[in-house]
C-alpha positions, 0 to 999 in steps of 0.5 A: 102081189106086192104089198109094201110097208113103210116105216121110219115117219115122225117129229123132228125140229128144222136141219135134222135128220129122219130115215125113211124105210120101206120093204117089199113082199111078194112072191117074185119081186122084180121091179124096174125101180122104186121110188118116193113121193110126199103129200101135203096136206091141200096139197098135189103128191110130187115127186121126190126120189127114185131107183132102179132096181136093176142098176146103179141111176138115182133121180132127184127132185130139184128141192130135195137134191144135195139133201136127200138120197136114196138107196136099196136093199135089194135082197130084201126088197127094201129102200130107203130114205135118208133125209138131212138137213130138213126143212118146214116144207118138207113136212108131208105124208111121205109114200114108197111104190113100185114102177112095173118092169117096163119098156122105159121107166117114168120115174117121176110119173106117180100114174106109173107106178102101180104098189104104194105103201100106207104112208107114213108122216114127216112133221119138220118143226120150225 
């Protein structure tokens, strides 16, 4: 039983910054990794960033490389998404997710993540 709770969304102007947080709760929490996905109205859910839980590897969608940074605090079972130089096209609902331990970490595949947060809305105005 794992629950993910997100926070930090809001309204910002283009060029601004936001930091999203996602805290996981449960008796034990040892995922292969955790990730951030986003979904704009009428669009499919897309991969944003991911981080391995027991290693330092991180992964980013091309659209956010150099602007977003994913990080973790394993002691708090929490991941973060620092979003800088925000653009209107970043507007979406952002979801965090946990990928169960497995032989392989499919970090960008939404259907491999078993646990999802409720989502937090990010709106970037021009």
